PASE-683861 format. One record per residue (C-alpha): residue number from 1; x, y, z; residue in three letters. Coordinates in nm, 4 decimals. Example, Ala and Ser with C-alpha at 12.3 -4.5 7.8 and 13.67 -1.06 7.14 Angstrom:
<pts>
<pt i="1" xx="1.2300" yy="-0.4500" zz="0.7800" aa="ALA"/>
<pt i="2" xx="1.3670" yy="-0.1060" zz="0.7140" aa="SER"/>
</pts>
This chain:
<pts>
<pt i="1" xx="4.0062" yy="1.2708" zz="-2.6819" aa="UNK"/>
<pt i="2" xx="4.0458" yy="1.2259" zz="-2.2757" aa="UNK"/>
<pt i="3" xx="3.8715" yy="1.4804" zz="-2.0670" aa="UNK"/>
<pt i="4" xx="4.2374" yy="1.5800" zz="-1.9345" aa="UNK"/>
<pt i="5" xx="4.3062" yy="1.7183" zz="-2.2833" aa="UNK"/>
<pt i="6" xx="3.9753" yy="1.8800" zz="-2.2472" aa="UNK"/>
<pt i="7" xx="3.9943" yy="2.2587" zz="-2.0789" aa="UNK"/>
<pt i="8" xx="3.8329" yy="2.2780" zz="-1.7314" aa="UNK"/>
<pt i="9" xx="3.5476" yy="2.5096" zz="-1.8559" aa="UNK"/>
<pt i="10" xx="3.4245" yy="2.2284" zz="-2.1007" aa="UNK"/>
<pt i="11" xx="3.4961" yy="1.9660" zz="-1.8750" aa="UNK"/>
<pt i="12" xx="3.2595" yy="2.1103" zz="-1.5993" aa="UNK"/>
<pt i="13" xx="2.9774" yy="2.2182" zz="-1.8104" aa="UNK"/>
<pt i="14" xx="2.9884" yy="1.8492" zz="-1.9782" aa="UNK"/>
<pt i="15" xx="2.9262" yy="1.7561" zz="-1.6679" aa="UNK"/>
<pt i="16" xx="2.6736" yy="1.9570" zz="-1.5475" aa="UNK"/>
<pt i="17" xx="2.4776" yy="1.8956" zz="-1.8468" aa="UNK"/>
<pt i="18" xx="2.4890" yy="1.5154" zz="-1.8047" aa="UNK"/>
<pt i="19" xx="2.3556" yy="1.5982" zz="-1.4041" aa="UNK"/>
<pt i="20" xx="2.0804" yy="1.8359" zz="-1.5133" aa="UNK"/>
<pt i="21" xx="1.9823" yy="1.5769" zz="-1.8136" aa="UNK"/>
<pt i="22" xx="1.9737" yy="1.2876" zz="-1.5149" aa="UNK"/>
<pt i="23" xx="1.7571" yy="1.5876" zz="-1.3335" aa="UNK"/>
<pt i="24" xx="1.5316" yy="1.6492" zz="-1.5667" aa="UNK"/>
<pt i="25" xx="1.4824" yy="1.2798" zz="-1.6574" aa="UNK"/>
<pt i="26" xx="1.3819" yy="1.1955" zz="-1.2791" aa="UNK"/>
<pt i="27" xx="1.1652" yy="1.5026" zz="-1.1889" aa="UNK"/>
<pt i="28" xx="1.0051" yy="1.5639" zz="-1.4909" aa="UNK"/>
<pt i="29" xx="0.9559" yy="1.2193" zz="-1.6342" aa="UNK"/>
<pt i="30" xx="0.9844" yy="0.9247" zz="-1.3566" aa="UNK"/>
<pt i="31" xx="0.8465" yy="1.1077" zz="-1.0895" aa="UNK"/>
<pt i="32" xx="0.5199" yy="1.2128" zz="-1.2435" aa="UNK"/>
<pt i="33" xx="0.5219" yy="0.8462" zz="-1.4265" aa="UNK"/>
<pt i="34" xx="0.5540" yy="0.7020" zz="-1.0684" aa="UNK"/>
<pt i="35" xx="0.3037" yy="0.9236" zz="-0.8998" aa="UNK"/>
<pt i="36" xx="0.0312" yy="0.8480" zz="-1.1146" aa="UNK"/>
<pt i="37" xx="0.1133" yy="0.4500" zz="-1.0947" aa="UNK"/>
<pt i="38" xx="0.1595" yy="0.4765" zz="-0.6896" aa="UNK"/>
<pt i="39" xx="-0.2198" yy="0.7328" zz="-0.7032" aa="UNK"/>
<pt i="40" xx="-0.3924" yy="0.4930" zz="-0.9147" aa="UNK"/>
<pt i="41" xx="-0.2654" yy="0.2053" zz="-0.6986" aa="UNK"/>
<pt i="42" xx="-0.3837" yy="0.3300" zz="-0.3949" aa="UNK"/>
<pt i="43" xx="-0.7198" yy="0.3906" zz="-0.5301" aa="UNK"/>
<pt i="44" xx="-0.7295" yy="0.0597" zz="-0.6526" aa="UNK"/>
<pt i="45" xx="-0.6692" yy="-0.0722" zz="-0.3109" aa="UNK"/>
<pt i="46" xx="-0.9519" yy="0.1134" zz="-0.1253" aa="UNK"/>
<pt i="47" xx="-1.1756" yy="-0.0143" zz="-0.4066" aa="UNK"/>
<pt i="48" xx="-1.0478" yy="-0.3828" zz="-0.3212" aa="UNK"/>
<pt i="49" xx="-1.1053" yy="-0.3023" zz="0.0526" aa="UNK"/>
<pt i="50" xx="-1.4447" yy="-0.1694" zz="-0.0213" aa="UNK"/>
<pt i="51" xx="-1.5177" yy="-0.4886" zz="-0.1827" aa="UNK"/>
<pt i="52" xx="-1.4109" yy="-0.7225" zz="0.0692" aa="UNK"/>
<pt i="53" xx="-1.6175" yy="-0.5301" zz="0.3403" aa="UNK"/>
<pt i="54" xx="-1.9198" yy="-0.5680" zz="0.0892" aa="UNK"/>
<pt i="55" xx="-1.8485" yy="-0.9518" zz="0.0660" aa="UNK"/>
<pt i="56" xx="-1.8002" yy="-0.9509" zz="0.4384" aa="UNK"/>
<pt i="57" xx="-2.1670" yy="-0.8188" zz="0.4588" aa="UNK"/>
<pt i="58" xx="-2.3099" yy="-1.0532" zz="0.1803" aa="UNK"/>
<pt i="59" xx="-2.1381" yy="-1.3471" zz="0.4015" aa="UNK"/>
<pt i="60" xx="-2.3176" yy="-1.1722" zz="0.7197" aa="UNK"/>
<pt i="61" xx="-2.6532" yy="-1.1901" zz="0.5508" aa="UNK"/>
<pt i="62" xx="-2.6245" yy="-1.5861" zz="0.4491" aa="UNK"/>
<pt i="63" xx="-2.4053" yy="-1.7195" zz="0.7718" aa="UNK"/>
<pt i="64" xx="-2.4663" yy="-1.9099" zz="1.0692" aa="UNK"/>
<pt i="65" xx="-2.2844" yy="-1.7577" zz="1.3675" aa="UNK"/>
<pt i="66" xx="-2.0744" yy="-2.0078" zz="1.6239" aa="UNK"/>
<pt i="67" xx="-1.8461" yy="-1.9222" zz="1.9242" aa="UNK"/>
<pt i="68" xx="-1.4977" yy="-2.0219" zz="1.9101" aa="UNK"/>
<pt i="69" xx="-1.1960" yy="-2.0027" zz="2.1253" aa="UNK"/>
<pt i="70" xx="-0.8892" yy="-1.8855" zz="2.0253" aa="UNK"/>
<pt i="71" xx="-0.5943" yy="-2.1844" zz="2.0094" aa="UNK"/>
<pt i="72" xx="-0.3084" yy="-2.0247" zz="1.9569" aa="UNK"/>
<pt i="73" xx="-0.1834" yy="-1.6763" zz="1.7862" aa="UNK"/>
<pt i="74" xx="0.0735" yy="-1.7378" zz="1.4921" aa="UNK"/>
<pt i="75" xx="0.3158" yy="-1.4892" zz="1.4757" aa="UNK"/>
<pt i="76" xx="0.4572" yy="-1.4404" zz="1.1177" aa="UNK"/>
<pt i="77" xx="0.7018" yy="-1.2131" zz="1.0066" aa="UNK"/>
<pt i="78" xx="0.7223" yy="-1.1110" zz="0.6730" aa="UNK"/>
<pt i="79" xx="1.0438" yy="-0.9673" zz="0.5047" aa="UNK"/>
<pt i="80" xx="0.9937" yy="-0.7713" zz="0.2494" aa="UNK"/>
<pt i="81" xx="1.2862" yy="-0.6262" zz="-0.0389" aa="UNK"/>
<pt i="82" xx="1.4102" yy="-0.3295" zz="0.0789" aa="UNK"/>
<pt i="83" xx="1.2357" yy="-0.2518" zz="0.4533" aa="UNK"/>
<pt i="84" xx="1.2808" yy="-0.4289" zz="0.7249" aa="UNK"/>
<pt i="85" xx="0.9985" yy="-0.6411" zz="0.7068" aa="UNK"/>
<pt i="86" xx="0.6833" yy="-0.6540" zz="0.9156" aa="UNK"/>
<pt i="87" xx="0.5057" yy="-0.9226" zz="1.2068" aa="UNK"/>
<pt i="88" xx="0.1537" yy="-1.0520" zz="1.1815" aa="UNK"/>
<pt i="89" xx="-0.0166" yy="-1.1954" zz="1.4615" aa="UNK"/>
<pt i="90" xx="-0.3281" yy="-1.4398" zz="1.3219" aa="UNK"/>
<pt i="91" xx="-0.5612" yy="-1.6029" zz="1.5862" aa="UNK"/>
<pt i="92" xx="-0.6359" yy="-1.9037" zz="1.5251" aa="UNK"/>
<pt i="93" xx="-0.9874" yy="-1.9930" zz="1.6266" aa="UNK"/>
<pt i="94" xx="-1.1412" yy="-2.3202" zz="1.6880" aa="UNK"/>
<pt i="95" xx="-1.5101" yy="-2.4089" zz="1.6836" aa="UNK"/>
<pt i="96" xx="-1.7869" yy="-2.6298" zz="1.5530" aa="UNK"/>
<pt i="97" xx="-1.9234" yy="-2.5568" zz="1.1828" aa="UNK"/>
<pt i="98" xx="-2.2121" yy="-2.7700" zz="1.1184" aa="UNK"/>
<pt i="99" xx="-2.1923" yy="-2.9964" zz="1.3695" aa="UNK"/>
<pt i="100" xx="-1.7899" yy="-3.0701" zz="1.3513" aa="UNK"/>
<pt i="101" xx="-1.4818" yy="-2.9127" zz="1.4642" aa="UNK"/>
<pt i="102" xx="-1.3041" yy="-2.6799" zz="1.2553" aa="UNK"/>
<pt i="103" xx="-1.0525" yy="-2.4422" zz="1.2544" aa="UNK"/>
<pt i="104" xx="-1.0146" yy="-2.0751" zz="1.1167" aa="UNK"/>
<pt i="105" xx="-0.7107" yy="-1.9216" zz="1.0405" aa="UNK"/>
<pt i="106" xx="-0.8852" yy="-1.5313" zz="1.0503" aa="UNK"/>
<pt i="107" xx="-0.5736" yy="-1.4117" zz="0.8458" aa="UNK"/>
<pt i="108" xx="-0.7629" yy="-1.0804" zz="0.7527" aa="UNK"/>
<pt i="109" xx="-0.7605" yy="-1.0002" zz="1.1668" aa="UNK"/>
<pt i="110" xx="-0.3874" yy="-1.0057" zz="1.2300" aa="UNK"/>
<pt i="111" xx="-0.3006" yy="-0.7972" zz="1.5168" aa="UNK"/>
<pt i="112" xx="-0.0282" yy="-0.7900" zz="1.7188" aa="UNK"/>
<pt i="113" xx="-0.0274" yy="-0.5726" zz="2.0628" aa="UNK"/>
<pt i="114" xx="-0.2199" yy="-0.7974" zz="2.2678" aa="UNK"/>
<pt i="115" xx="-0.5463" yy="-0.7676" zz="2.1268" aa="UNK"/>
<pt i="116" xx="-0.6107" yy="-1.1280" zz="2.1282" aa="UNK"/>
<pt i="117" xx="-0.5491" yy="-1.3429" zz="2.3717" aa="UNK"/>
<pt i="118" xx="-0.5423" yy="-1.7625" zz="2.3735" aa="UNK"/>
<pt i="119" xx="-0.8118" yy="-1.8728" zz="2.5577" aa="UNK"/>
<pt i="120" xx="-1.0392" yy="-1.5501" zz="2.4438" aa="UNK"/>
<pt i="121" xx="-1.3960" yy="-1.6269" zz="2.3249" aa="UNK"/>
<pt i="122" xx="-1.5262" yy="-1.4795" zz="1.9700" aa="UNK"/>
<pt i="123" xx="-1.8460" yy="-1.5108" zz="1.7963" aa="UNK"/>
<pt i="124" xx="-1.7368" yy="-1.6534" zz="1.4185" aa="UNK"/>
<pt i="125" xx="-1.9872" yy="-1.6259" zz="1.1211" aa="UNK"/>
<pt i="126" xx="-1.9063" yy="-1.8905" zz="0.8618" aa="UNK"/>
<pt i="127" xx="-2.0633" yy="-1.9662" zz="0.5391" aa="UNK"/>
<pt i="128" xx="-2.2680" yy="-2.3126" zz="0.5664" aa="UNK"/>
<pt i="129" xx="-2.1857" yy="-2.4234" zz="0.2435" aa="UNK"/>
<pt i="130" xx="-1.8126" yy="-2.3221" zz="0.2529" aa="UNK"/>
<pt i="131" xx="-1.6760" yy="-2.3615" zz="0.6286" aa="UNK"/>
<pt i="132" xx="-1.3491" yy="-2.1911" zz="0.5450" aa="UNK"/>
<pt i="133" xx="-1.4999" yy="-1.8817" zz="0.4520" aa="UNK"/>
<pt i="134" xx="-1.5646" yy="-1.7110" zz="0.7888" aa="UNK"/>
<pt i="135" xx="-1.5006" yy="-1.3292" zz="0.9814" aa="UNK"/>
<pt i="136" xx="-1.5869" yy="-1.2335" zz="1.2910" aa="UNK"/>
<pt i="137" xx="-1.9237" yy="-1.1100" zz="1.4126" aa="UNK"/>
<pt i="138" xx="-1.7531" yy="-0.7862" zz="1.5474" aa="UNK"/>
<pt i="139" xx="-1.7021" yy="-0.5142" zz="1.2321" aa="UNK"/>
<pt i="140" xx="-1.4976" yy="-0.3343" zz="1.5146" aa="UNK"/>
<pt i="141" xx="-1.2529" yy="-0.6284" zz="1.5756" aa="UNK"/>
<pt i="142" xx="-0.8988" yy="-0.5572" zz="1.6185" aa="UNK"/>
<pt i="143" xx="-0.6888" yy="-0.5464" zz="1.2716" aa="UNK"/>
<pt i="144" xx="-0.9613" yy="-0.5623" zz="1.0276" aa="UNK"/>
<pt i="145" xx="-0.7465" yy="-0.4739" zz="0.7654" aa="UNK"/>
<pt i="146" xx="-0.5544" yy="-0.1654" zz="0.9633" aa="UNK"/>
<pt i="147" xx="-0.2063" yy="-0.2615" zz="0.7731" aa="UNK"/>
<pt i="148" xx="-0.3577" yy="-0.3308" zz="0.4093" aa="UNK"/>
<pt i="149" xx="-0.5572" yy="0.0515" zz="0.4857" aa="UNK"/>
<pt i="150" xx="-0.2400" yy="0.1716" zz="0.6152" aa="UNK"/>
<pt i="151" xx="-0.0067" yy="0.0534" zz="0.3144" aa="UNK"/>
<pt i="152" xx="-0.2808" yy="0.2739" zz="0.0520" aa="UNK"/>
<pt i="153" xx="-0.2654" yy="0.5531" zz="0.2567" aa="UNK"/>
<pt i="154" xx="0.1439" yy="0.5319" zz="0.2525" aa="UNK"/>
<pt i="155" xx="0.1289" yy="0.4857" zz="-0.1191" aa="UNK"/>
<pt i="156" xx="-0.1094" yy="0.7331" zz="-0.1973" aa="UNK"/>
<pt i="157" xx="0.0735" yy="1.0093" zz="-0.0098" aa="UNK"/>
<pt i="158" xx="0.3986" yy="0.8703" zz="-0.1770" aa="UNK"/>
<pt i="159" xx="0.1911" yy="0.9190" zz="-0.5145" aa="UNK"/>
<pt i="160" xx="0.0773" yy="1.2734" zz="-0.4759" aa="UNK"/>
<pt i="161" xx="0.4225" yy="1.4005" zz="-0.3415" aa="UNK"/>
<pt i="162" xx="0.5701" yy="1.2321" zz="-0.6679" aa="UNK"/>
<pt i="163" xx="0.3200" yy="1.3748" zz="-0.8691" aa="UNK"/>
<pt i="164" xx="0.3270" yy="1.7149" zz="-0.7443" aa="UNK"/>
<pt i="165" xx="0.6785" yy="1.7212" zz="-0.7780" aa="UNK"/>
<pt i="166" xx="0.6558" yy="1.6613" zz="-1.1366" aa="UNK"/>
<pt i="167" xx="0.3699" yy="1.9019" zz="-1.1912" aa="UNK"/>
<pt i="168" xx="0.5937" yy="2.1589" zz="-1.0384" aa="UNK"/>
<pt i="169" xx="0.9064" yy="2.0788" zz="-1.2914" aa="UNK"/>
<pt i="170" xx="0.6570" yy="2.0780" zz="-1.6075" aa="UNK"/>
<pt i="171" xx="0.5343" yy="2.4287" zz="-1.4637" aa="UNK"/>
<pt i="172" xx="0.9112" yy="2.5536" zz="-1.4332" aa="UNK"/>
<pt i="173" xx="0.9838" yy="2.4193" zz="-1.7801" aa="UNK"/>
<pt i="174" xx="0.6880" yy="2.5887" zz="-1.9683" aa="UNK"/>
<pt i="175" xx="0.7431" yy="2.9293" zz="-1.7844" aa="UNK"/>
<pt i="176" xx="1.1224" yy="2.9020" zz="-1.8699" aa="UNK"/>
<pt i="177" xx="0.9929" yy="2.8358" zz="-2.2358" aa="UNK"/>
<pt i="178" xx="0.7369" yy="3.1081" zz="-2.2201" aa="UNK"/>
<pt i="179" xx="1.0181" yy="3.3680" zz="-2.0405" aa="UNK"/>
<pt i="180" xx="1.2744" yy="3.2734" zz="-2.3164" aa="UNK"/>
<pt i="181" xx="0.9950" yy="3.3157" zz="-2.6386" aa="UNK"/>
<pt i="182" xx="0.9318" yy="3.6603" zz="-2.4618" aa="UNK"/>
<pt i="183" xx="1.2930" yy="3.7795" zz="-2.4672" aa="UNK"/>
<pt i="184" xx="1.2991" yy="3.6753" zz="-2.7920" aa="UNK"/>
<pt i="185" xx="1.0493" yy="3.8970" zz="-2.9100" aa="UNK"/>
<pt i="186" xx="1.1218" yy="4.1969" zz="-2.7634" aa="UNK"/>
<pt i="187" xx="1.4710" yy="4.1969" zz="-2.8816" aa="UNK"/>
</pts>
């Protein structure tokens, strides 16, 4: 039986039912599910950032300090699947580590917009047993994980919004069921 042979009222109610089912699935099932996953992901990201900061403090406790000069600023453009992408300006600092010349690629300190300049002197703290493991001595240096913290906050906000929408949907379902039950009991 095709849709054309059905009465107009039946045809419209079929599409309304399908739309209502899709809306229910999106609002009451997917929104709280994805919201919860996003919130947990953001919390895990904040915990990982705290762990990295603790690792940096441990490194500073055993590390040796040297003065390095920014040789180049490596501009890296990353394209995401659905977004415009992002650009990171990673300072590449050269100095001496254990008496040998060495170059550090300071990815954790990526910042564009004139934060770092070629020829600028920076104090680098490195692990004498693993010279590739290095951080800047200045804890408030530009770009210190600013991007990752911003991403964690965005994911947290989206997760809270989705979880709130799902909670509102389930409250509506519970209240409408309670209202139907009260009407049936009163009649």
